[in-house]
N, CA, C, O and the ligand as a Tripos MOL2 file, in Angstrom:
@<TRIPOS>MOLECULE
protein
  241   239    61     0     0
PROTEIN
NO_CHARGES

@<TRIPOS>ATOM
      1 N        -108.2090 -117.3070  113.4600 N.3       1 MET1
      2 CA       -108.4440 -118.3040  114.5010 C.3       1 MET1
      3 C        -109.6420 -117.9430  115.3350 C.2       1 MET1
      4 O        -109.5090 -117.6510  116.5240 O.2       1 MET1
      5 N        -110.8250 -117.9570  114.7250 N.am      2 SER2
      6 CA       -112.0100 -117.7410  115.5270 C.3       2 SER2
      7 C        -112.5860 -119.0790  115.9090 C.2       2 SER2
      8 O        -112.0860 -120.1160  115.4740 O.2       2 SER2
      9 N        -113.6570 -119.0800  116.7380 N.am      3 GLY3
     10 CA       -114.3090 -120.2980  117.0570 C.3       3 GLY3
     11 C        -113.7810 -120.9460  118.3190 C.2       3 GLY3
     12 O        -113.9520 -122.1480  118.5240 O.2       3 GLY3
     13 N        -113.1240 -120.1370  119.1860 N.am      4 ASP4
     14 CA       -112.6080 -120.7440  120.4050 C.3       4 ASP4
     15 C        -112.6090 -119.7540  121.5580 C.2       4 ASP4
     16 O        -111.5950 -119.5150  122.2130 O.2       4 ASP4
     17 N        -113.7920 -119.1890  121.7780 N.am      5 VAL5
     18 CA       -113.9460 -118.2440  122.8890 C.3       5 VAL5
     19 C        -114.6630 -118.9220  124.0240 C.2       5 VAL5
     20 O        -115.8150 -119.3260  123.8680 O.2       5 VAL5
     21 N        -114.0000 -119.0630  125.1950 N.am      6 PRO6
     22 CA       -114.6830 -119.6860  126.3160 C.3       6 PRO6
     23 C        -115.7070 -118.7480  126.9350 C.2       6 PRO6
     24 O        -115.4170 -117.5820  127.2010 O.2       6 PRO6
     25 N        -116.9000 -119.2660  127.1580 N.am      7 VAL7
     26 CA       -117.9590 -118.4490  127.7310 C.3       7 VAL7
     27 C        -118.7360 -119.2730  128.7580 C.2       7 VAL7
     28 O        -118.7590 -120.5030  128.7130 O.2       7 VAL7
     29 N        -119.3630 -118.5590  129.6740 N.am      8 ASP8
     30 CA       -120.3940 -119.1350  130.5020 C.3       8 ASP8
     31 C        -121.7170 -118.9970  129.7060 C.2       8 ASP8
     32 O        -122.0620 -117.9060  129.2520 O.2       8 ASP8
     33 N        -122.4370 -120.1020  129.5480 N.am      9 ALA9
     34 CA       -123.6530 -120.0510  128.7850 C.3       9 ALA9
     35 C        -124.7600 -120.8050  129.5470 C.2       9 ALA9
     36 O        -124.5260 -121.8430  130.1670 O.2       9 ALA9
     37 N        -125.9570 -120.2420  129.4730 N.am     10 VAL10
     38 CA       -127.0800 -120.8960  130.2080 C.3      10 VAL10
     39 C        -128.0190 -121.5140  129.1870 C.2      10 VAL10
     40 O        -128.4010 -120.8820  128.2030 O.2      10 VAL10
     41 N        -128.3830 -122.7710  129.4430 N.am     11 CYS11
     42 CA       -129.2930 -123.5030  128.5960 C.3      11 CYS11
     43 C        -130.7210 -123.0190  128.7980 C.2      11 CYS11
     44 O        -131.1870 -122.9230  129.9340 O.2      11 CYS11
     45 N        -131.4150 -122.7150  127.7170 N.am     12 THR12
     46 CA       -132.8000 -122.2490  127.8210 C.3      12 THR12
     47 C        -133.7410 -123.3780  128.1900 C.2      12 THR12
     48 O        -134.8750 -123.1310  128.5990 O.2      12 THR12
     49 N        -133.2810 -124.6290  128.0490 N.am     13 GLY13
     50 CA       -134.1260 -125.7530  128.3650 C.3      13 GLY13
     51 C        -134.1610 -126.0930  129.8510 C.2      13 GLY13
     52 O        -135.2260 -126.3030  130.4310 O.2      13 GLY13
     53 N        -132.9720 -126.1440  130.4570 N.am     14 CYS14
     54 CA       -132.8600 -126.5820  131.8400 C.3      14 CYS14
     55 C        -132.2770 -125.5270  132.7700 C.2      14 CYS14
     56 O        -132.1700 -125.7590  133.9740 O.2      14 CYS14
     57 N        -131.9020 -124.3820  132.2360 N.am     15 SER15
     58 CA       -131.4050 -123.2560  133.0080 C.3      15 SER15
     59 C        -130.0610 -123.5510  133.7120 C.2      15 SER15
     60 O        -129.6960 -122.8750  134.6740 O.2      15 SER15
     61 N        -129.3560 -124.5410  133.2310 N.am     16 GLN16
     62 CA       -128.0480 -124.8450  133.7970 C.3      16 GLN16
     63 C        -126.9870 -124.0380  133.0980 C.2      16 GLN16
     64 O        -127.0140 -123.8850  131.8770 O.2      16 GLN16
     65 N        -126.0460 -123.5170  133.8710 N.am     17 THR17
     66 CA       -124.9510 -122.7550  133.2800 C.3      17 THR17
     67 C        -123.7580 -123.6460  133.0890 C.2      17 THR17
     68 O        -123.3730 -124.3930  133.9880 O.2      17 THR17
     69 N        -123.1700 -123.5650  131.9080 N.am     18 ARG18
     70 CA       -122.0230 -124.4220  131.5670 C.3      18 ARG18
     71 C        -120.9840 -123.5830  130.8310 C.2      18 ARG18
     72 O        -121.3010 -122.5580  130.2280 O.2      18 ARG18
     73 N        -119.7500 -124.0380  130.8940 N.am     19 VAL19
     74 CA       -118.6960 -123.4070  130.1280 C.3      19 VAL19
     75 C        -118.6450 -124.0260  128.7450 C.2      19 VAL19
     76 O        -118.5550 -125.2460  128.6050 O.2      19 VAL19
     77 N        -118.7020 -123.1850  127.7250 N.am     20 LYS20
     78 CA       -118.6510 -123.6530  126.3550 C.3      20 LYS20
     79 C        -117.5940 -122.8810  125.5980 C.2      20 LYS20
     80 O        -117.2640 -121.7440  125.9380 O.2      20 LYS20
     81 N        -117.0700 -123.5160  124.5680 N.am     21 ARG21
     82 CA       -116.1600 -122.7670  123.6420 C.3      21 ARG21
     83 C        -116.9240 -122.5350  122.3590 C.2      21 ARG21
     84 O        -117.3720 -123.4720  121.6980 O.2      21 ARG21
     85 N        -117.0610 -121.2720  122.0250 N.am     22 VAL22
     86 CA       -117.8740 -120.9140  120.8640 C.3      22 VAL22
     87 C        -117.0920 -119.9250  119.9960 C.2      22 VAL22
     88 O        -116.0040 -119.4840  120.3650 O.2      22 VAL22
     89 N        -117.6670 -119.5840  118.8330 N.am     23 SER23
     90 CA       -117.0230 -118.6280  117.9600 C.3      23 SER23
     91 C        -117.2320 -117.2200  118.5130 C.2      23 SER23
     92 O        -118.0440 -116.9870  119.4090 O.2      23 SER23
     93 N        -116.4750 -116.3050  117.9480 N.am     24 GLU24
     94 CA       -116.5550 -114.9040  118.3620 C.3      24 GLU24
     95 C        -117.9920 -114.3860  118.2000 C.2      24 GLU24
     96 O        -118.5190 -113.6790  119.0590 O.2      24 GLU24
     97 N        -118.5920 -114.7530  117.0940 N.am     25 GLU25
     98 CA       -119.9710 -114.3130  116.8330 C.3      25 GLU25
     99 C        -120.9430 -114.8520  117.8700 C.2      25 GLU25
    100 O        -121.7900 -114.1290  118.3950 O.2      25 GLU25
    101 N        -120.7960 -116.1440  118.1510 N.am     26 GLU26
    102 CA       -121.7200 -116.7860  119.1010 C.3      26 GLU26
    103 C        -121.5610 -116.2460  120.5030 C.2      26 GLU26
    104 O        -122.5190 -116.2060  121.2760 O.2      26 GLU26
    105 N        -120.3440 -115.8270  120.8340 N.am     27 ALA27
    106 CA       -120.0730 -115.3090  122.1560 C.3      27 ALA27
    107 C        -120.7760 -113.9720  122.3830 C.2      27 ALA27
    108 O        -120.8830 -113.5190  123.5230 O.2      27 ALA27
    109 N        -121.2500 -113.3440  121.3300 N.am     28 GLU28
    110 CA       -121.9480 -112.0740  121.4600 C.3      28 GLU28
    111 C        -123.4280 -112.2470  121.7760 C.2      28 GLU28
    112 O        -124.1110 -111.2860  122.1290 O.2      28 GLU28
    113 N        -123.9160 -113.4680  121.6490 N.am     29 GLY29
    114 CA       -125.3650 -113.6390  121.8460 C.3      29 GLY29
    115 C        -125.7500 -115.0460  122.1650 C.2      29 GLY29
    116 O        -125.3810 -115.5740  123.2140 O.2      29 GLY29
    117 N        -126.4990 -115.6750  121.2610 N.am     30 SER30
    118 CA       -127.0500 -117.0210  121.4930 C.3      30 SER30
    119 C        -126.4770 -117.9900  120.4710 C.2      30 SER30
    120 O        -126.0320 -117.6000  119.3910 O.2      30 SER30
    121 N        -126.5020 -119.2540  120.8410 N.am     31 PHE31
    122 CA       -126.0690 -120.2890  119.9110 C.3      31 PHE31
    123 C        -126.7660 -121.5910  120.2910 C.2      31 PHE31
    124 O        -127.2870 -121.7360  121.3970 O.2      31 PHE31
    125 N        -126.7650 -122.4960  119.3890 N.am     32 ARG32
    126 CA       -127.3730 -123.7960  119.6380 C.3      32 ARG32
    127 C        -126.3050 -124.8140  119.9510 C.2      32 ARG32
    128 O        -125.2520 -124.8360  119.3140 O.2      32 ARG32
    129 N        -126.5730 -125.6620  120.9360 N.am     33 HIS33
    130 CA       -125.6010 -126.6040  121.3810 C.3      33 HIS33
    131 C        -126.3080 -127.8080  121.9870 C.2      33 HIS33
    132 O        -127.3940 -127.6770  122.5510 O.2      33 HIS33
    133 N        -125.7000 -128.9590  121.8730 N.am     34 VAL34
    134 CA       -126.2740 -130.1500  122.5020 C.3      34 VAL34
    135 C        -126.0870 -130.0520  123.9990 C.2      34 VAL34
    136 O        -124.9610 -129.9280  124.4810 O.2      34 VAL34
    137 N        -127.1840 -130.1050  124.7410 N.am     35 CYS35
    138 CA       -127.1560 -130.0550  126.2090 C.3      35 CYS35
    139 C        -127.2200 -131.4500  126.7590 C.2      35 CYS35
    140 O        -128.1140 -132.2190  126.4060 O.2      35 CYS35
    141 N        -126.2770 -131.7920  127.6280 N.am     36 HIS36
    142 CA       -126.2350 -133.1450  128.1590 C.3      36 HIS36
    143 C        -127.3400 -133.3960  129.1800 C.2      36 HIS36
    144 O        -127.7150 -134.5420  129.4260 O.2      36 HIS36
    145 N        -127.8480 -132.3460  129.7600 N.am     37 VAL37
    146 CA       -128.9500 -132.5260  130.7170 C.3      37 VAL37
    147 C        -130.2520 -132.7390  129.9420 C.2      37 VAL37
    148 O        -131.0310 -133.6390  130.2580 O.2      37 VAL37
    149 N        -130.4820 -131.9000  128.9240 N.am     38 CYS38
    150 CA       -131.7140 -132.0320  128.1130 C.3      38 CYS38
    151 C        -131.5890 -133.1830  127.1410 C.2      38 CYS38
    152 O        -132.5920 -133.7120  126.6620 O.2      38 CYS38
    153 N        -130.3520 -133.5750  126.8480 N.am     39 GLN39
    154 CA       -130.0690 -134.6280  125.8370 C.3      39 GLN39
    155 C        -130.6770 -134.3050  124.5000 C.2      39 GLN39
    156 O        -131.2120 -135.1800  123.8190 O.2      39 GLN39
    157 N        -130.5940 -133.0330  124.1190 N.am     40 SER40
    158 CA       -131.0410 -132.5960  122.8010 C.3      40 SER40
    159 C        -130.4130 -131.2460  122.5250 C.2      40 SER40
    160 O        -129.8010 -130.6510  123.4120 O.2      40 SER40
    161 N        -130.5560 -130.7610  121.3100 N.am     41 VAL41
    162 CA       -130.0080 -129.4580  120.9460 C.3      41 VAL41
    163 C        -130.8900 -128.3540  121.5510 C.2      41 VAL41
    164 O        -132.1070 -128.3460  121.3630 O.2      41 VAL41
    165 N        -130.2770 -127.4560  122.2550 N.am     42 GLN42
    166 CA       -131.0140 -126.3560  122.8950 C.3      42 GLN42
    167 C        -130.3570 -125.0430  122.5500 C.2      42 GLN42
    168 O        -129.1920 -125.0100  122.1530 O.2      42 GLN42
    169 N        -131.0910 -123.9660  122.6980 N.am     43 TRP43
    170 CA       -130.5040 -122.6450  122.5890 C.3      43 TRP43
    171 C        -129.7990 -122.3390  123.8890 C.2      43 TRP43
    172 O        -130.3180 -122.5820  124.9790 O.2      43 TRP43
    173 N        -128.5910 -121.7940  123.7450 N.am     44 MET44
    174 CA       -127.7960 -121.3740  124.9080 C.3      44 MET44
    175 C        -127.6080 -119.8920  124.7970 C.2      44 MET44
    176 O        -127.3620 -119.3860  123.7020 O.2      44 MET44
    177 N        -127.7160 -119.1810  125.8850 N.am     45 ASN45
    178 CA       -127.4660 -117.7440  125.9310 C.3      45 ASN45
    179 C        -126.1690 -117.4840  126.6560 C.2      45 ASN45
    180 O        -125.9690 -117.9410  127.7810 O.2      45 ASN45
    181 N        -125.2840 -116.7460  126.0030 N.am     46 THR46
    182 CA       -124.0180 -116.3880  126.6420 C.3      46 THR46
    183 C        -124.3040 -115.4020  127.8080 C.2      46 THR46
    184 O        -125.0060 -114.4050  127.6410 O.2      46 THR46
    185 N        -123.7490 -115.7120  128.9540 N.am     47 VAL47
    186 CA       -123.9590 -114.8390  130.1040 C.3      47 VAL47
    187 C        -122.6840 -114.1080  130.4730 C.2      47 VAL47
    188 O        -122.7440 -113.0360  131.0740 O.2      47 VAL47
    189 N        -121.5170 -114.6690  130.1230 N.am     48 ALA48
    190 CA       -120.2700 -114.0090  130.4340 C.3      48 ALA48
    191 C        -119.1390 -114.6260  129.5790 C.2      48 ALA48
    192 O        -119.1120 -115.8320  129.3310 O.2      48 ALA48
    193 N        -118.2330 -113.7770  129.1490 N.am     49 ARG49
    194 CA       -117.0670 -114.2720  128.4620 C.3      49 ARG49
    195 C        -115.9570 -114.5190  129.4750 C.2      49 ARG49
    196 O        -115.7310 -113.7100  130.3750 O.2      49 ARG49
    197 N        -115.2950 -115.6020  129.3250 N.am     50 LEU50
    198 CA       -114.2200 -115.9720  130.2740 C.3      50 LEU50
    199 C        -112.8820 -115.6090  129.6860 C.2      50 LEU50
    200 O        -112.0980 -116.4700  129.2870 O.2      50 LEU50
    201 N        -112.6320 -114.2890  129.6370 N.am     51 SER51
    202 CA       -111.4470 -113.8100  128.9540 C.3      51 SER51
    203 C        -110.1780 -114.2270  129.6830 C.2      51 SER51
    204 O        -109.1040 -114.2790  129.0830 O.2      51 SER51
    205 N        -110.2960 -114.5220  130.9700 N.am     52 GLY52
    206 CA       -109.1060 -114.9460  131.7200 C.3      52 GLY52
    207 C        -108.5500 -116.2360  131.2040 C.2      52 GLY52
    208 O        -107.3400 -116.3900  131.0440 O.2      52 GLY52
    209 N        -109.4750 -117.2050  130.9320 N.am     53 LEU53
    210 CA       -109.0460 -118.5140  130.4240 C.3      53 LEU53
    211 C        -108.4640 -118.3730  129.0030 C.2      53 LEU53
    212 O        -107.5640 -119.1100  128.6000 O.2      53 LEU53
    213 N        -109.0040 -117.4180  128.2830 N.am     54 GLU54
    214 CA       -108.6050 -117.1940  126.8950 C.3      54 GLU54
    215 C        -107.0970 -116.9160  126.7990 C.2      54 GLU54
    216 O        -106.4310 -117.2990  125.8370 O.2      54 GLU54
    217 N        -106.6040 -116.2530  127.8040 N.am     55 GLN55
    218 CA       -105.2010 -115.8020  127.7250 C.3      55 GLN55
    219 C        -104.2770 -116.7600  128.4500 C.2      55 GLN55
    220 O        -103.0790 -116.4960  128.5580 O.2      55 GLN55
    221 N        -104.7970 -117.8440  128.9390 N.am     56 GLY56
    222 CA       -103.9370 -118.8400  129.4900 C.3      56 GLY56
    223 C        -103.4890 -118.5970  130.8870 C.2      56 GLY56
    224 O        -102.5320 -119.2260  131.3390 O.2      56 GLY56
    225 N        -104.1500 -117.6930  131.6120 N.am     57 GLY57
    226 CA       -103.9190 -117.5080  133.0120 C.3      57 GLY57
    227 C        -102.5840 -116.9540  133.4000 C.2      57 GLY57
    228 O        -101.7930 -117.6330  134.0550 O.2      57 GLY57
    229 N        -102.3230 -115.7530  133.0130 N.am     58 ASP58
    230 CA       -101.1420 -115.0420  133.5560 C.3      58 ASP58
    231 C        -101.6250 -114.2230  134.7620 C.2      58 ASP58
    232 O        -102.7500 -113.7250  134.7720 O.2      58 ASP58
    233 N        -100.7830 -114.0960  135.7500 N.am     59 GLY59
    234 CA       -101.1910 -113.3930  136.9470 C.3      59 GLY59
    235 C        -100.9650 -111.9140  136.8270 C.2      59 GLY59
    236 O        -100.0020 -111.3840  137.3830 O.2      59 GLY59
    237 N        -101.8240 -111.2430  136.1200 N.am     60 GLU60
    238 CA       -101.8060 -109.7980  135.9360 C.3      60 GLU60
    239 C        -100.7630 -109.3360  134.9370 C.2      60 GLU60
    240 O        -100.6380 -108.1380  134.6840 O.2      60 GLU60
    241 ZN       -130.3420 -128.1090  129.0410 Zn       61 ZN61
@<TRIPOS>BOND
     1     1     2 1
     2     2     3 1
     3     3     4 2
     4     3     5 am
     5     5     6 1
     6     6     7 1
     7     7     8 2
     8     7     9 am
     9     9    10 1
    10    10    11 1
    11    11    12 2
    12    11    13 am
    13    13    14 1
    14    14    15 1
    15    15    16 2
    16    15    17 am
    17    17    18 1
    18    18    19 1
    19    19    20 2
    20    19    21 am
    21    21    22 1
    22    22    23 1
    23    23    24 2
    24    23    25 am
    25    25    26 1
    26    26    27 1
    27    27    28 2
    28    27    29 am
    29    29    30 1
    30    30    31 1
    31    31    32 2
    32    31    33 am
    33    33    34 1
    34    34    35 1
    35    35    36 2
    36    35    37 am
    37    37    38 1
    38    38    39 1
    39    39    40 2
    40    39    41 am
    41    41    42 1
    42    42    43 1
    43    43    44 2
    44    43    45 am
    45    45    46 1
    46    46    47 1
    47    47    48 2
    48    47    49 am
    49    49    50 1
    50    50    51 1
    51    51    52 2
    52    51    53 am
    53    53    54 1
    54    54    55 1
    55    55    56 2
    56    55    57 am
    57    57    58 1
    58    58    59 1
    59    59    60 2
    60    59    61 am
    61    61    62 1
    62    62    63 1
    63    63    64 2
    64    63    65 am
    65    65    66 1
    66    66    67 1
    67    67    68 2
    68    67    69 am
    69    69    70 1
    70    70    71 1
    71    71    72 2
    72    71    73 am
    73    73    74 1
    74    74    75 1
    75    75    76 2
    76    75    77 am
    77    77    78 1
    78    78    79 1
    79    79    80 2
    80    79    81 am
    81    81    82 1
    82    82    83 1
    83    83    84 2
    84    83    85 am
    85    85    86 1
    86    86    87 1
    87    87    88 2
    88    87    89 am
    89    89    90 1
    90    90    91 1
    91    91    92 2
    92    91    93 am
    93    93    94 1
    94    94    95 1
    95    95    96 2
    96    95    97 am
    97    97    98 1
    98    98    99 1
    99    99   100 2
   100    99   101 am
   101   101   102 1
   102   102   103 1
   103   103   104 2
   104   103   105 am
   105   105   106 1
   106   106   107 1
   107   107   108 2
   108   107   109 am
   109   109   110 1
   110   110   111 1
   111   111   112 2
   112   111   113 am
   113   113   114 1
   114   114   115 1
   115   115   116 2
   116   115   117 am
   117   117   118 1
   118   118   119 1
   119   119   120 2
   120   119   121 am
   121   121   122 1
   122   122   123 1
   123   123   124 2
   124   123   125 am
   125   125   126 1
   126   126   127 1
   127   127   128 2
   128   127   129 am
   129   129   130 1
   130   130   131 1
   131   131   132 2
   132   131   133 am
   133   133   134 1
   134   134   135 1
   135   135   136 2
   136   135   137 am
   137   137   138 1
   138   138   139 1
   139   139   140 2
   140   139   141 am
   141   141   142 1
   142   142   143 1
   143   143   144 2
   144   143   145 am
   145   145   146 1
   146   146   147 1
   147   147   148 2
   148   147   149 am
   149   149   150 1
   150   150   151 1
   151   151   152 2
   152   151   153 am
   153   153   154 1
   154   154   155 1
   155   155   156 2
   156   155   157 am
   157   157   158 1
   158   158   159 1
   159   159   160 2
   160   159   161 am
   161   161   162 1
   162   162   163 1
   163   163   164 2
   164   163   165 am
   165   165   166 1
   166   166   167 1
   167   167   168 2
   168   167   169 am
   169   169   170 1
   170   170   171 1
   171   171   172 2
   172   171   173 am
   173   173   174 1
   174   174   175 1
   175   175   176 2
   176   175   177 am
   177   177   178 1
   178   178   179 1
   179   179   180 2
   180   179   181 am
   181   181   182 1
   182   182   183 1
   183   183   184 2
   184   183   185 am
   185   185   186 1
   186   186   187 1
   187   187   188 2
   188   187   189 am
   189   189   190 1
   190   190   191 1
   191   191   192 2
   192   191   193 am
   193   193   194 1
   194   194   195 1
   195   195   196 2
   196   195   197 am
   197   197   198 1
   198   198   199 1
   199   199   200 2
   200   199   201 am
   201   201   202 1
   202   202   203 1
   203   203   204 2
   204   203   205 am
   205   205   206 1
   206   206   207 1
   207   207   208 2
   208   207   209 am
   209   209   210 1
   210   210   211 1
   211   211   212 2
   212   211   213 am
   213   213   214 1
   214   214   215 1
   215   215   216 2
   216   215   217 am
   217   217   218 1
   218   218   219 1
   219   219   220 2
   220   219   221 am
   221   221   222 1
   222   222   223 1
   223   223   224 2
   224   223   225 am
   225   225   226 1
   226   226   227 1
   227   227   228 2
   228   227   229 am
   229   229   230 1
   230   230   231 1
   231   231   232 2
   232   231   233 am
   233   233   234 1
   234   234   235 1
   235   235   236 2
   236   235   237 am
   237   237   238 1
   238   238   239 1
   239   239   240 2
@<TRIPOS>SUBSTRUCTURE
     1 MET1         2 RESIDUE 1 A MET
     2 SER2         6 RESIDUE 1 A SER
     3 GLY3        10 RESIDUE 1 A GLY
     4 ASP4        14 RESIDUE 1 A ASP
     5 VAL5        18 RESIDUE 1 A VAL
     6 PRO6        22 RESIDUE 1 A PRO
     7 VAL7        26 RESIDUE 1 A VAL
     8 ASP8        30 RESIDUE 1 A ASP
     9 ALA9        34 RESIDUE 1 A ALA
    10 VAL10       38 RESIDUE 1 A VAL
    11 CYS11       42 RESIDUE 1 A CYS
    12 THR12       46 RESIDUE 1 A THR
    13 GLY13       50 RESIDUE 1 A GLY
    14 CYS14       54 RESIDUE 1 A CYS
    15 SER15       58 RESIDUE 1 A SER
    16 GLN16       62 RESIDUE 1 A GLN
    17 THR17       66 RESIDUE 1 A THR
    18 ARG18       70 RESIDUE 1 A ARG
    19 VAL19       74 RESIDUE 1 A VAL
    20 LYS20       78 RESIDUE 1 A LYS
    21 ARG21       82 RESIDUE 1 A ARG
    22 VAL22       86 RESIDUE 1 A VAL
    23 SER23       90 RESIDUE 1 A SER
    24 GLU24       94 RESIDUE 1 A GLU
    25 GLU25       98 RESIDUE 1 A GLU
    26 GLU26      102 RESIDUE 1 A GLU
    27 ALA27      106 RESIDUE 1 A ALA
    28 GLU28      110 RESIDUE 1 A GLU
    29 GLY29      114 RESIDUE 1 A GLY
    30 SER30      118 RESIDUE 1 A SER
    31 PHE31      122 RESIDUE 1 A PHE
    32 ARG32      126 RESIDUE 1 A ARG
    33 HIS33      130 RESIDUE 1 A HIS
    34 VAL34      134 RESIDUE 1 A VAL
    35 CYS35      138 RESIDUE 1 A CYS
    36 HIS36      142 RESIDUE 1 A HIS
    37 VAL37      146 RESIDUE 1 A VAL
    38 CYS38      150 RESIDUE 1 A CYS
    39 GLN39      154 RESIDUE 1 A GLN
    40 SER40      158 RESIDUE 1 A SER
    41 VAL41      162 RESIDUE 1 A VAL
    42 GLN42      166 RESIDUE 1 A GLN
    43 TRP43      170 RESIDUE 1 A TRP
    44 MET44      174 RESIDUE 1 A MET
    45 ASN45      178 RESIDUE 1 A ASN
    46 THR46      182 RESIDUE 1 A THR
    47 VAL47      186 RESIDUE 1 A VAL
    48 ALA48      190 RESIDUE 1 A ALA
    49 ARG49      194 RESIDUE 1 A ARG
    50 LEU50      198 RESIDUE 1 A LEU
    51 SER51      202 RESIDUE 1 A SER
    52 GLY52      206 RESIDUE 1 A GLY
    53 LEU53      210 RESIDUE 1 A LEU
    54 GLU54      214 RESIDUE 1 A GLU
    55 GLN55      218 RESIDUE 1 A GLN
    56 GLY56      222 RESIDUE 1 A GLY
    57 GLY57      226 RESIDUE 1 A GLY
    58 ASP58      230 RESIDUE 1 A ASP
    59 GLY59      234 RESIDUE 1 A GLY
    60 GLU60      238 RESIDUE 1 A GLU
    61 ZN61       241 GROUP 0 **** ****
């Protein structure tokens, strides 16, 4: 079950940070994604993995 890692990613086109769900591999680096601001496919760089969301939010 890969392909569903929530990450913060920054668009190289408009520098906006967005939450995306990507594969394990993509979460380690960069991936291409359609940016709604740029309205085209842009490279996105992963800035942080949101592991908290991944686990469904248990309180410790
Ligand atoms: Zn963009």
